[in-house]
N, C-alpha and C positions, 0 to 999 in steps of 0.2 A: 714395634714391628715383630719382635720375637714372640710376644704374647699372642699376637694374631696367628702367627705360623704354628705355635704350639697348639692352640685351639683347633685350627683348621686341619693340621696334620693328624691330630688325635681323632677328630670327627671323621676324617677321611678313612683312616684305618679301621675305626669301629664300624662305620657304615659299610665298608668293604667286607668286613667279617660277617655283618648281619645280612647284607644283600647277597652274599654268595649262597646262603642257605635256601632262601625262597623269597619271593617278592613280599615286601613288608606291607601289612595293612596299616592304615592310618593310626589305629589304636595301638598297635605294637610299636610303631615309631614314636608315638607320644609317651608310651610307658617307658621305652628305652631312654628317651630324653629326660623324663622325670627321674628315673633311676640314676642316670648320669649326673643330673643336676644335684640330687641329694647326696650322691657319693662325693662329688666335688666339694660341696659346702661342708659336709661332715668330715671329709678327709683333711681339708685345710684347717678347720677348727680343731680337730683332734690332733693334727700334727703340731699345732701351736701348743696345745695342752701337753703333749709329749715333750716338746722343747722346754717348757717351763717347769714341768714336774720331774723329768728324768735327765734330759741332756744337759741343761744349764747347771743344775746343782752338782751333778757328778762329772761335769766337764767331759762329756762324751760326744763332742762335735764331730769327730771322725766317724762315729757309728750312727749318725743321724739317719742315713739311708737305710741301714739294716733295722732300725727301729720303726721307720715309716712303712716299710714293705709289708710286714705282717698286719699292721693296722689297715692299710689300704686293701690287702687281700681279704681281710675280715669284712670290710665294707662292701667289696665287690660281691661277696657271697651273701651278706646279711641284708643289704638294701633290697635286692629283688625278692628275697625270702620274706621279708616283712611286708613288702608291697603285695606279694601273693597272698599272704594271710589276711591283710586288710581288705583287699579286693580280689576274691577268688576268680572272678571272671576275667581279670586282666591277664594277658599272656606274658608271664614273667619266667617261664620255664628255663630258658637257656640264655639268660642275660649275664650270668656271672663271668663267662669267658670274655665277652667284649668289654665288660667293665674292668676286668682285670688287666686287659691290654690297653687301657686308657692311659696314655702318657700324660694327659692333662692333670690327672689326679696326682701323680708323683711330682710333676714339674711345679704345679702350683703349691703343693705342700712343702716342697723344698725351698721354693722362693719365699714363701710367707714365713716359714720358721726361721730362715737364715737372717732376716733383717729386723726381727723384733717388732713387728707391727702390732698395734693394739688388737684385742680380741674382737671387738665390734667391726673393725676395719677388715679383719681376716674373714669374718662371717659375710660381710658385704662383698668382698672380693670373690669368695667362694660361690655366693649366690649369683653374682653377675657373670662369673665364668661359666657356671652351670647353665644359665639362660643363654649365653653365647654358644655353648656346646649344643643345646637343644636347637637353636636357630641353624647352626652349621649342619647338624644332622638332617634337618628338614631340607636344607638346600642341597646337600649331597644326595638325598633320596630323589629329589627332583632332577638333579643332574643325571643320576643313574637311569631314571625312567626315560628322560629325553634321549640319552645316548643309546638306549635299547631300540628306539624307533628311528634314529638317524643313521646315516651311512658313515659310520666311524671305521677307519681302517683297522684291519685285524690286529695289527701290532699295538694299537692304542686302546683296545677294548679292555674293560675291567679296571684294574688298579691304575694303570698309566693315565687314563683319561681323568680318573678321580684325582690323582695328584696334580695334574695340569690344572684342573678346576680349583684345587686348593691354592695353587700359586696365583691364579687370576683373582680369586676371592681375597687373598692376602694383599695383593696390590690394591684392590678396590677398598678394602677396609683400612689400609694405610693412609688413604685420603682423609680419614676421620682423625688421624693422629694430630693432636694439637688444635683441633677445631674448637673445643670448648675451654681452652686454658686461658683465653684472654678476657 
């Protein structure tokens, strides 16, 4: 349940940051989802590499957070920059700030590096969490568009209705918990 809430709250906050600026085009939404997915997968894998190369040999477990933050900040800047160079027509101009505020990056990196999971499992976790983040971002964009046209009370417009939507989605996704374990 905590994993669902982490993904949904992160997507809610990132989509709120993005949707405050202007309405998103479908291409911009997809590019943001791709950049988020790449950042999550590379962040978790790089976090595990930092754990194995620096933290574990020098026994710096207390400084794990301070070693991960510069790595994740570099990814938040570098992934949109590389995507912009690979595809100049993609709108990657101001994606660094929403990716930097992505709590999922830090949460998954800390979770994976702390329990010593294998490298391929970490990459799989990162890729699946990235795909979940893309899905949640699309769902929050749809929620934002629907709430623009509906009669939502003034006190609930913007971030409050987005966070209520995150809670409802977390309850819906928690129904899948344990579905495929038997």
